[in-house]
C-alpha positions in Angstrom: 0.0 0.0 0.0 1.5 3.3 -1.1 0.1 6.5 0.4 0.6 10.0 -1.1 -0.5 13.4 0.0 -1.0 16.0 -2.7 -2.4 19.5 -3.1 -4.9 20.0 -5.9 -5.6 23.2 -7.6 -7.8 25.6 -5.6 -11.4 26.2 -6.6 -13.7 29.2 -5.9 -15.4 29.4 -2.6 -18.9 28.0 -2.3 -21.2 31.0 -1.5 -23.0 28.8 1.1 -19.7 28.5 3.0 -18.8 32.2 3.1 -21.4 33.5 5.5 -23.9 34.6 2.8 -26.5 32.0 3.6 -29.4 34.4 4.2 -28.9 35.9 0.7 -28.8 32.4 -0.8 -32.0 31.5 1.0 -33.7 34.7 -0.2 -32.8 33.9 -3.7 -34.1 30.3 -3.3 -37.4 31.6 -1.9 -37.8 34.0 -4.8 -36.9 31.3 -7.3 -39.5 28.9 -5.9 -42.1 31.7 -5.7 -41.5 32.5 -9.4 -41.8 28.8 -10.3 -45.1 28.5 -8.3 -46.5 31.6 -10.0 -45.7 30.3 -13.5 -47.2 26.9 -12.7 -50.3 28.5 -11.2 -50.8 30.8 -14.2 -50.4 27.9 -16.6 -52.8 25.6 -14.8 -55.3 28.4 -14.1 -55.6 29.7 -17.6 -55.5 26.4 -19.3 -57.2 23.9 -17.0 -59.6 26.1 -15.1 -60.7 28.3 -17.9 -60.8 25.5 -20.5 -62.8 23.2 -18.2 -65.3 26.0 -17.5 -65.6 27.3 -21.0 -65.6 24.0 -22.9 -68.3 22.3 -20.9 -70.1 20.1 -23.4 -73.8 20.5 -24.0 -76.5 19.2 -26.2 -78.7 21.5 -28.2 -81.9 22.8 -26.6 -85.1 21.0 -27.6 -88.7 20.9 -26.6 -89.3 19.7 -23.0 -92.5 18.0 -21.9 -95.3 20.2 -20.8 -95.6 20.7 -17.1 -98.7 19.3 -15.4 -97.7 18.9 -11.7 -95.8 22.1 -10.9 -98.0 24.6 -8.9 -95.6 27.5 -8.5 -96.0 28.6 -12.1 -99.0 31.0 -12.4 -101.6 30.0 -14.9 -101.3 33.4 -16.6 -97.7 32.4 -17.4 -98.5 28.9 -18.5 -101.3 30.1 -20.8 -99.5 33.3 -21.8 -97.0 34.2 -24.5 -93.4 33.2 -24.8 -92.0 36.6 -23.7 -92.2 36.9 -19.9 -91.6 40.2 -18.3 -90.9 40.3 -14.5 -88.6 43.3 -14.5 -91.0 45.5 -12.5 -91.7 42.9 -9.8 -95.3 42.0 -8.8 -97.4 40.0 -11.3 -95.6 38.7 -14.4 -96.6 39.9 -17.8 -96.4 37.8 -20.9 -96.5 38.8 -24.6 -97.2 37.1 -27.9 -96.1 38.0 -31.4 -98.7 40.0 -33.5 -100.6 38.1 -36.1 -98.8 37.3 -39.3 -95.5 38.1 -37.6 -92.6 35.6 -37.4 -89.5 36.0 -35.1 -86.9 33.5 -36.1 -84.6 32.8 -33.2 -81.3 31.0 -33.3 -79.6 29.4 -30.2 -76.1 28.2 -29.2 -74.0 30.3 -31.6 -72.3 32.1 -33.0 -70.5 29.3 -34.9 -67.7 30.2 -37.4 -69.0 27.6 -39.9 -72.8 27.8 -39.7 -73.7 31.3 -38.5 -72.3 33.1 -41.6 -74.3 30.8 -43.9 -77.5 31.4 -41.9 -76.8 35.2 -42.0 -76.4 35.0 -45.7 -79.9 33.3 -46.0 -81.5 35.9 -43.8 -79.9 38.7 -45.8 -81.1 37.0 -49.0 -84.7 37.2 -47.9 -84.4 40.4 -45.8 -85.5 38.5 -42.6 -84.3 40.2 -39.4 -83.9 37.6 -36.6 -82.9 37.2 -33.0 -79.7 35.3 -32.0 -79.5 34.0 -28.4 -75.7 33.7 -28.1 -73.5 31.7 -25.8 -70.9 33.9 -24.1 -67.9 31.6 -24.7 -68.8 31.5 -28.4 -69.1 35.3 -28.5 -65.6 35.6 -26.9 -64.2 33.2 -29.4 -66.0 34.7 -32.4 -66.5 38.4 -31.7 -66.5 39.4 -35.4 -69.5 37.1 -36.1 -71.4 38.7 -33.2 -70.6 42.1 -34.5 -71.8 41.1 -37.9 -75.1 39.9 -36.5 -75.8 43.3 -34.9 -74.4 45.2 -37.9 -76.8 43.5 -40.3 -79.9 44.5 -38.3 -80.4 41.4 -36.1 -80.7 41.3 -32.3 -78.7 39.4 -29.8 -79.9 37.9 -26.6 -78.1 36.0 -23.8 -78.1 32.3 -23.7 -75.7 32.0 -20.7 -71.9 31.8 -20.8 -71.4 28.0 -20.9 -74.9 26.7 -21.7 -75.7 25.1 -18.3 -79.2 24.3 -17.0 -79.8 27.5 -15.0 -82.5 25.8 -12.9 -79.9 23.4 -11.5 -77.4 26.1 -10.5 -77.0 28.1 -7.3 -77.9 31.7 -7.5 -74.3 33.0 -7.6 -73.5 30.8 -10.5 -76.6 32.0 -12.4 -75.4 35.6 -11.8 -71.9 34.7 -13.1 -73.3 33.0 -16.2 -75.4 35.9 -17.2 -73.0 38.7 -16.3 -70.2 37.1 -18.2 -72.4 36.8 -21.3 -73.2 40.5 -21.0 -69.5 41.3 -20.9 -68.8 39.1 -23.9 -71.6 40.8 -25.9 -70.3 44.3 -24.8 -66.8 43.3 -26.0 -68.0 42.1 -29.4 -70.6 44.7 -30.2 -70.4 47.6 -27.8 -73.9 46.8 -26.7 -75.8 45.0 -24.0 -79.0 42.9 -24.0 -82.2 42.8 -22.0 -83.2 39.4 -23.4 -82.3 36.0 -22.0 -83.3 32.5 -23.1 -82.4 29.9 -20.5 -80.8 26.8 -22.0 -83.1 23.7 -22.3 -86.2 25.8 -22.1 -89.0 25.8 -24.6 -92.7 26.7 -24.2 -94.3 28.7 -21.3 -96.5 25.7 -20.3 -93.4 23.5 -20.0 -91.9 25.6 -17.2 -91.3 23.8 -13.9 -91.2 25.3 -10.5 -87.4 25.4 -10.7 -87.5 27.0 -14.1 -89.9 29.6 -12.9 -87.6 30.5 -10.0 -85.0 31.2 -12.6 -87.4 33.4 -14.6 -88.1 35.4 -11.4 -84.4 35.9 -10.6 -83.4 37.0 -14.1 -86.5 39.3 -14.1 -85.2 41.0 -11.0 -81.9 41.4 -12.8 -83.6 43.3 -15.6 -84.1 40.5 -18.2 -87.0 39.6 -20.4 -87.2 35.8 -20.6 -87.8 34.8 -24.2 -89.1 31.3 -24.8 -90.7 30.0 -28.1 -94.0 29.1 -29.7 -92.7 26.5 -32.2 -89.7 24.2 -32.2 -88.3 23.4 -35.6 -86.6 20.4 -34.0 -83.6 21.0 -36.3 -81.4 19.8 -33.4 -82.7 16.3 -34.2 -81.8 16.7 -37.9 -85.1 15.0 -39.0 -84.7 16.1 -42.6 -85.3 19.4 -44.4 -89.0 18.8 -45.2 -89.7 17.8 -41.6 -88.0 20.9 -40.3 -90.0 23.1 -42.6 -93.2 21.4 -41.5 -92.4 21.8 -37.8 -91.7 25.5 -38.3 -94.8 26.3 -40.5 -97.7 28.0 -38.6 -101.1 26.3 -39.2 -102.9 29.7 -39.2 -102.0 33.4 -39.2 -100.9 33.6 -35.5 -97.6 35.2 -34.9 -94.9 32.8 -33.8 -91.4 32.8 -32.2 -89.7 29.8 -33.9 -86.7 28.0 -32.5 -83.7 27.2 -34.7 -80.0 26.6 -34.0 -76.9 28.0 -35.6 -74.5 25.9 -33.7 -74.2 22.7 -31.7 -73.7 20.3 -34.6 -74.2 20.0 -38.4 -76.7 22.7 -39.3 -76.8 22.2 -43.1 -80.4 20.9 -42.8 -81.3 24.1 -40.9 -79.9 26.2 -43.7 -81.7 24.3 -46.4 -84.9 24.4 -44.4 -84.7 28.2 -44.0 -84.1 28.6 -47.7 -87.5 27.0 -48.2 -89.4 28.2 -45.2 -88.8 31.9 -45.4 -90.1 32.5 -48.9 -93.1 30.2 -48.3 -94.1 32.2 -45.3 -93.5 35.5 -47.0 -95.8 34.3 -49.8 -98.5 33.6 -47.2 -98.2 37.2 -46.0 -96.0 36.7 -42.9 -93.7 39.5 -41.9 -90.3 38.6 -40.4 -89.0 40.7 -37.5 -87.0 40.5 -34.3 -88.4 39.9 -30.9 -87.6 43.4 -29.8 -88.9 44.9 -33.0 -92.3 43.2 -32.5 -92.5 44.7 -29.0 -91.1 48.1 -30.0 -88.3 47.7 -27.5 -84.6 48.6 -27.8 -83.3 45.3 -26.5 -79.6 46.0 -27.3 -78.8 49.3 -25.7 -75.3 50.8 -25.6 -73.0 49.1 -23.1 -70.9 51.1 -20.7 -67.2 51.7 -21.3 -66.4 49.7 -18.2 -68.3 46.7 -19.4 -66.5 46.9 -22.8 -63.1 46.9 -21.1 -64.1 44.1 -18.7 -65.5 42.1 -21.6 -62.3 42.6 -23.5 -60.3 41.2 -20.6 -62.7 38.2 -20.3 -62.5 37.5 -24.0 -58.8 37.6 -24.1 -58.6 35.2 -21.1 -60.8 32.7 -22.9 -59.0 33.1 -26.2 -55.6 33.0 -24.5 -56.5 29.8 -22.7 -57.7 28.4 -26.1 -54.4 29.3 -27.6 -52.3 27.8 -24.9 -54.4 24.6 -25.0 -53.9 24.4 -28.8 -50.2 24.8 -28.3 -50.2 22.1 -25.6 -52.1 19.7 -27.9 -49.7 20.3 -30.8 -46.7 19.9 -28.4 -48.3 16.7 -27.1 -48.7 15.4 -30.6 -45.1 16.3 -31.3 -44.0 14.5 -28.2 -46.0 11.4 -29.2 -44.5 11.5 -32.7 -41.0 11.8 -31.3 -41.6 8.9 -28.9 -42.9 6.8 -31.8 -39.9 7.7 -34.0 -37.5 7.2 -31.1 -39.0 3.8 -30.3 -38.7 2.6 -33.9 -35.1 3.8 -34.1 -34.3 2.2 -30.8 -35.6 -1.1 -31.9 -33.8 -1.1 -35.2 -30.5 0.2 -34.0 -30.4 -1.6 -30.7 -31.0 -5.0 -32.3 -28.5 -4.3 -35.1 -26.0 -3.1 -32.5 -26.3 -6.3 -30.4 -25.9 -8.5 -33.5 -22.8 -6.5 -34.6 -21.2 -6.8 -31.2 -21.6 -10.5 -31.2 -20.1 -11.0 -34.6 -17.4 -8.3 -34.9 -14.5 -8.2 -32.5 -12.8 -5.0 -31.7 -9.4 -6.3 -32.9 -6.5 -8.2 -31.3 -6.8 -8.8 -27.5 -5.9 -5.8 -25.4 -3.7 -6.8 -22.4 -2.0 -3.6 -21.6 -1.8 -2.7 -17.9 -4.6 -0.5 -16.6 -4.9 2.1 -13.9 -8.2 2.4 -12.2 -8.9 5.8 -10.6 -11.4 6.0 -7.8 -12.4 9.4 -6.4 -13.7 9.1 -2.8 -15.3 11.5 -0.4 -16.8 10.1 2.8 -17.5 6.7 1.2 -16.7 4.6 4.3 -19.9 2.5 3.7 -19.0 1.3 0.2 -15.3 2.0 -0.4 -14.1 -1.4 0.9 -16.4 -3.5 -1.3 -15.7 -1.2 -4.3 -11.9 -1.3 -4.1 -11.7 -5.1 -3.4 -13.8 -5.8 -6.5 -11.5 -3.6 -8.6 -8.3 -5.0 -7.2 -9.4 -8.6 -7.9 -10.1 -7.8 -11.6 -8.9 -10.5 -13.9 -6.8 -8.8 -16.5 -3.6 -10.3 -18.0 -1.8 -7.0 -18.1 -2.5 -6.3 -14.5 -4.5 -3.5 -12.8 -3.5 -0.8 -10.3 -6.1 0.9 -8.3 -5.5 4.6 -7.4 -7.9 5.8 -4.7 -8.0 9.6 -4.3 -9.4 10.5 -0.9 -10.8 13.9 -1.5 -10.5 15.3 2.0 -12.9 12.7 3.6 -13.9 13.4 7.2 -15.0 9.8 7.9 -13.0 6.5 7.9 -12.6 6.2 4.1 -8.8 6.5 4.1 -8.5 4.2 7.1 -10.5 1.5 5.5 -8.3 1.6 2.3 -5.2 1.4 4.4 -6.5 -1.6 6.4 -7.3 -3.5 3.2 -3.5 -4.1 2.7 -3.9 -4.8 -1.1 -0.6 -4.6 -2.9 -2.0 -3.1 -6.1 -3.9 -0.3 -4.4 -2.4 3.2 -3.9 -4.0 5.8 -1.7 -3.6 9.5 -2.5 -5.0 12.0 0.1 -5.8 15.5 -1.0 -7.8 18.4 0.5 -11.4 18.5 -0.5 -11.7 20.1 -3.9 -14.3 18.3 -5.8 -14.7 15.2 -8.0 -13.2 16.6 -11.2 -10.1 17.7 -9.3 -9.8 14.3 -7.6 -10.0 12.5 -10.9 -7.4 14.7 -12.5 -5.1 14.1 -9.5 -5.6 10.3 -10.0 -4.8 10.5 -13.7 -1.7 12.5 -12.9 -0.5 9.7 -10.7 -1.4 6.9 -13.2 1.5 5.0 -14.8 -0.4 3.6 -17.8 -1.9 4.6 -21.1 -5.2 2.8 -20.3 -7.1 4.5 -17.5 -10.5 3.5 -16.1 -12.5 5.7 -13.8 -14.9 4.1 -11.3 -17.1 5.8 -8.6 -16.5 4.8 -5.0 -20.0 3.4 -4.7 -19.5 0.9 -7.5 -18.4 -2.7 -7.7 -17.4 -4.5 -11.0 -17.5 -8.0 -12.2 -14.1 -9.8 -12.3 -13.8 -9.5 -16.1 -15.3 -6.1 -16.5 -12.0 -4.1 -16.6 -10.6 -6.5 -19.2 -13.7 -6.3 -21.4 -13.9 -2.5 -21.0 -10.5 -1.8 -22.6 -10.9 -4.2 -25.5 -12.4 -1.5 -27.8 -9.1 0.4 -27.5 -7.7 -2.1 -30.0 -9.2 0.4 -32.4 -6.8 3.3 -32.4 -9.5 5.8 -33.2 -11.3 5.0 -29.9 -10.7 7.5 -27.2 -13.2 6.5 -24.5 -15.4 3.5 -23.7 -18.7 3.5 -21.7 -19.4 0.5 -19.5 -22.7 -1.0 -18.6 -23.8 0.3 -15.3 -26.5 -1.4 -13.3 -28.3 -0.8 -10.0 -27.2 -2.9 -7.2 -29.8 -2.1 -4.5 -33.0 -3.2 -6.2 -35.0 -4.4 -3.3 -37.4 -1.5 -2.9 -39.7 0.1 -5.4 -37.4 3.1 -5.9 -34.5 0.6 -6.6 -36.6 -1.4 -9.0 -37.7 1.7 -10.9 -34.1 2.9 -11.2 -33.1 -0.6 -12.3 -35.6 -0.5 -15.1 -34.5 3.0 -16.1 -30.8 2.0 -16.2 -31.4 -1.2 -18.2 -33.5 0.7 -20.8 -31.2 3.7 -20.9 -28.0 1.7 -21.3 -29.3 -1.1 -23.5 -31.3 1.0 -25.9 -30.4 4.6 -25.7 -26.7 4.0 -25.4 -26.8 1.4 -28.2 -28.5 4.0 -30.4 -26.1 6.8 -29.5 -23.2 4.3 -30.1 -24.4 3.5 -33.6 -24.9 7.2 -34.4 -21.4 8.0 -33.0 -22.7 10.4 -30.3 -22.7 8.8 -26.9 -23.2 11.8 -24.7 -21.8 10.5 -21.4 -19.2 8.1 -20.2 -20.7 7.1 -16.8 -18.7 7.9 -13.7 -19.5 4.4 -12.4 -17.5 2.7 -15.2 -15.6 4.4 -18.0 -12.4 3.7 -19.9 -10.1 6.4 -21.4 -7.0 6.6 -23.5 -4.6 8.8 -21.6 -3.7 10.6 -24.8 -7.3 11.6 -25.3 -7.5 12.9 -21.8 -4.4 14.9 -22.2 -5.6 16.4 -25.5 -8.8 17.8 -24.0 -7.1 19.0 -20.8 -8.6 16.4 -18.4 -11.8 16.9 -16.5 -13.2 20.4 -16.2 -15.0 22.0 -13.3 -17.1 24.2 -15.6 -20.2 22.0 -15.2 -21.7 19.7 -12.6 -21.8 16.9 -15.1 -18.0 16.5 -15.5 -18.4 13.1 -17.1 -20.7 14.5 -19.8 -18.5 17.5 -20.3 -15.4 15.3 -20.7 -17.2 13.0 -23.1 -18.3 15.8 -25.4 -14.8 17.3 -25.4 -13.3 13.9 -26.5 -15.9 13.8 -29.3 -14.9 17.3 -30.4 -11.2 16.3 -30.4 -12.0 13.7 -33.1 -11.9 10.5 -31.0 -14.6 7.8 -31.2 -16.6 7.1 -28.0 -18.1 3.6 -27.9 -20.2 1.4 -25.6 -19.1 -2.0 -24.3 -22.2 -3.7 -22.9 -20.3 -6.8 -21.6 -18.3 -4.6 -19.1 -20.7 -4.5 -16.2 -20.6 -2.6 -12.9 -23.1 -2.3 -10.1 -23.7 1.0 -8.3 -25.6 2.1 -5.3 -28.5 4.2 -6.5 -30.3 6.7 -4.3 -32.6 4.9 -1.8 -35.0 7.8 -1.2 -37.0 10.1 -3.4 -35.3 13.1 -1.7 -31.8 11.8 -2.6 -32.9 10.7 -6.0 -34.3 14.2 -6.6 -30.9 15.7 -5.7 -28.9 13.4 -7.9 -31.1 13.7 -11.0 -31.4 17.5 -10.5 -27.6 17.7 -10.6 -27.4 15.4 -13.6 -30.0 17.2 -15.6 -28.7 20.6 -14.8 -25.1 19.5 -15.5 -26.1 18.0 -18.8 -27.7 21.2 -19.9 -24.5 23.1 -18.8 -22.4 20.7 -20.9 -24.6 21.0 -24.0 -24.4 24.8 -23.7 -20.7 24.8 -23.2 -20.2 22.6 -26.3 -23.0 24.3 -28.4 -20.4 25.5 -31.0 -19.8 21.9 -31.9 -22.7 22.2 -34.4 -20.5 24.4 -36.6 -17.7 21.9 -36.6 -17.2 19.3 -39.3 -17.5 16.3 -36.9 -20.0 13.5 -36.7 -20.8 14.6 -33.1 -21.3 18.3 -33.9 -23.4 17.9 -37.1 -25.6 15.0 -36.0 -24.8 13.9 -32.5 -25.4 17.1 -30.5 -28.7 17.9 -32.2 -29.8 14.3 -31.7 -28.9 14.5 -28.0 -30.8 17.8 -27.7 -33.8 16.3 -29.4 -34.1 13.0 -27.5 -32.4 13.8 -24.2 -33.7 17.3 -23.5 -36.6 18.3 -25.8 -38.4 15.0 -25.7 -38.3 14.6 -21.9 -39.4 18.2 -21.5 -42.4 17.5 -23.8 -43.2 14.1 -22.5 -45.1 15.3 -19.4 -47.7 16.8 -21.8 -48.9 13.3 -22.7 -49.7 12.5 -19.0 -51.2 16.0 -18.4 -53.4 15.8 -21.4 -54.3 12.3 -20.6 -55.6 13.4 -17.1 -57.4 16.4 -18.8 -59.0 14.1 -21.3 -60.0 11.5 -18.7 -61.7 14.1 -16.5 -63.2 16.3 -19.1 -63.2 14.6 -22.6 -64.0 11.1 -23.9 -62.7 8.8 -21.2 -62.6 5.7 -23.4 -60.6 7.3 -26.1 -58.2 8.8 -23.5 -57.7 5.4 -21.8 -57.1 3.7 -25.2 -54.5 6.3 -26.1 -52.7 6.1 -22.7 -52.9 2.3 -22.8 -51.2 2.3 -26.3 -48.3 4.4 -24.9 -48.1 2.0 -22.0 -47.9 -1.0 -24.3 -45.0 0.7 -26.2 -43.2 1.2 -22.9 -43.6 -2.4 -21.9 -42.4 -3.7 -25.3 -39.4 -1.4 -25.1 -38.6 -2.5 -21.6 -38.9 -6.2 -22.5 -36.5 -5.7 -25.5 -33.9 -3.9 -23.3 -34.1 -6.6 -20.6 -33.8 -9.4 -23.1 -30.8 -7.8 -24.8 -29.1 -7.4 -21.4 -30.1 -10.9 -20.3 -32.0 -9.6 -17.2 -34.9 -11.2 -15.5 -38.3 -9.7 -16.4 -39.6 -10.0 -12.9 -39.0 -6.3 -12.0 -41.2 -5.2 -14.9 -44.3 -5.8 -12.8 -43.6 -2.4 -11.3 -43.5 -0.7 -14.7 -47.1 0.6 -14.8 -46.6 2.1 -11.4 -43.3 3.6 -12.5 -45.1 5.4 -15.3 -47.6 6.9 -12.8 -45.2 7.9 -10.0 -41.5 7.7 -10.8 -41.8 9.2 -14.3 -43.7 12.2 -12.9 -40.9 12.9 -10.4 -38.4 12.7 -13.2 -40.5 15.2 -15.2 -40.6 17.7 -12.4 -36.8 17.3 -11.8 -36.1 18.0 -15.5 -38.4 21.0 -15.6 -36.9 22.2 -12.4 -33.4 21.9 -13.9 -34.5 23.6 -17.1 -36.0 26.5 -15.2 -32.9 26.8 -13.1 -30.8 27.0 -16.2 -33.0 29.5 -17.9 -33.1 31.8 -14.8 -29.3 31.6 -14.5 -29.4 30.4 -10.9 -26.2 28.6 -9.9 -26.5 25.1 -8.7 -23.9 23.7 -6.3 -22.8 20.1 -5.8 -25.3 18.0 -3.9 -23.9 14.8 -2.5 -26.0 11.6 -2.3 -26.2 10.0 1.1 -24.9 6.4 1.0 -26.7 3.5 2.8 -24.0 0.9 2.4 -26.4 -1.5 0.6 -23.8 -2.2 -2.1 -21.9 -4.7 0.0 -25.2 -6.6 0.7 -26.5 -6.5 -2.8 -28.6 -9.5 -3.6 -28.0 -12.6 -5.7 -25.2 -12.8 -8.3 -23.9 -9.3 -7.4 -23.0 -10.3 -3.9 -21.8 -13.8 -4.8 -19.7 -13.0 -7.8 -18.6 -9.4 -7.4 -18.4 -8.3 -3.7 -17.2 -11.7 -2.6 
C-alpha cells in the first residue's frame, strides 16, 4: 500500500460556506415563488378556464309540458313566450302580433354555420334574433358584431350553456354577467333578453324553471321562450324541419332554430324553403324586440366593454395555450414513436454486430483504475476489493484519491492491505479535481474511472478496454446497473438503467454520439484525456462535459455492454431528486458549453449534439404533456378514447422494456412495477427535468449535492454479492 498526499488546484469558494447563507435563502425563496406563480398561471388559464368554457352540451329542444308544478302561475303557462318580470309584482307575458314571425337561433355564433345562416337571412331580408352563448361570443366576436351590424338582435343564452335551474344563484349571476360582458366586448352593446338553455314553451316551465325566470327578471331581463320548435337539433330532414316551423294559421310565432351545436346544413336548407313560403303567405319577419317596439340591445358602458375585453382575451388566450399544448403533445407522441422505432432497429443491429465483430486483437496492456472518494466509508471497501481482484492479464493498479474525507474512508483503504492499491490523500476540492489528480499519478496509457459506490464483475475491466484495440477509440462507456434493487425506488431505477444503457446508449453508439461516459465505469485513453485537458470544473456533469470534449477532439466514443458494474442508487426520493437534478442541470450546462460543436465538421457536432438535444432534452421536456393531457382528457373529454391512447403508450413502454431486458439478459420480474413507475416515478423525473431547465433559464447557480450512502452495495442480492463483492 502506497500513500501520497497532494495539493490539488484551488477552486472558488462556495457561496454557502462564506457567510452569505441568508442571501442564498432569499434567492431560493424568490426562485420557488416564481416557479409556483408560473405553474399556477399555466394551470389556471388552461385547465380552469378551459374546463369552464368548454363544458359540453346538447342543443336545446322541446321539453315535456308541465302538469304537476304549482308555483308557475296559470297566466304564465297560458300566456305568450315573452315573460316580463322586471318590475316585480305580477308577471306579464306577450305574444307576437298576427302574421309576424320571429326566427330565433340558439347556441352560436358558430364560425362555420352562423355566416351561412346570416347569408340566407340577408337574401330574404328577414331580421332575426340570436341567443348567443358567451364563450362562443368571446371566441367569435367578429360574427357577433356582424349579427348586430346586419340588423339582427342578440340575446343572452348564458356563458357556458348550463341548465340554470340546477345552478345556485351565484352561478346564475356569473353565467349571465359574463355573457353580457362578452356581448359588450364584441358589439359595444348589452342585451335585456335572455333565453335559459333547455327551455321551450311557457306551459313547459317547472317550479325550478320559474324561480330562474323570477331571478333573471329581478336582474332586468326579459325571458324569451318560443311558440314553435323546428326540431332542427334532431336533424329530421329538411322537409320535416319546414313542416315543424310552419304555422297552421295566421298567428304570430317565435320559432326556435339553432346556428351551432352540430351539423346545421339541414337548418340552412330548411330556412331557404321556409322563409319564402311564409313570406308568400303574408307573414312578416321581424326581431323579438322589434315586435315589442323595444330597444333590446342598448349601448354598453365603457367599463363593461373593457371588462368584456379582458374576459374574452382570457378565454382566447387559454384556447391558444391549450392548442399549443395539444400540438406539443402530438409532437412528443410522434417523437416517442420515432425514437421507439429507431431504438428497436439500432439496438437490435448493435447487439448483432457486437456478437459478430471483435474490436481487434486482444488488449492486455496494464490498466490504472482511478477511484475518487469523499466520505465513502460504507461502500469503499467493497468497491476497491472488487476492482483490485479484476482478472486482466496486463494487471491492474487501483489509485484511490481520498478527496478530504472526514470519515473513515482513508483508514478502510489502508486496512485492506492490497498490494495493487495506492491511496492519495488531498484536501477536498471536488470530484473533477480528484480524478485529475488520480490521472496524474497513473502510470499507464489505459485509464479506467470508477465511482467509490460501485463494484465491478471480475472480467469487466478487461472487457472495458478491448475497444481500445481500435486506435480511433478515445473512450469507452461501460454497462452500469443498479445494485440495490429491493425496494420500489430501486426497481424503478433498475428498469431505467437497463432501458437507458441497452437501448439509448446502443442508439447513440451506432450514431457515434454517446453523450456520457458514466462515472460508475468508463475507460479512457490517456492521450485523449491529455488532449482535452482532463476533467473540467465548468459544469456539474463533469463526465458528460469530458465525453463531449473527447468527441470534439476527433476521437470515437463507444459502448461495451459486456463490461458491467453495479452502483448504489439513491434509496429515497429526496436523494434521487438531488442526484437527478444535478445530472439534468449539468447535462444542460455541458450542452451549452459545447454548443459551438454544431458548426464543426465532426460527426458529433453535425448529428450527435442535435440528436442528444432532441431525444435527451426536448423529448423529456415535452413528454409530461402526454400525461397532463391524458388526465385532462380522462376528466373532461372522452374517457374511453383517452384510456385507449394512454394504454397504447403503456404497451409501447412495456415492449421497449422487454427488449432492453432481453438484450441485457436480465430477468423480467421487476417489470411488474413498470405501470406504477409510469404513474409515480416518471412524474418525479419530469418535475426534476423541468426544475433543472427552469434553473438553467433563470441563470441560478446550482452547487454540488452529494448523495447519502446507505451501504447496501456490500449486501446487494444474488449474483452481485456472490460473484462481485465476494
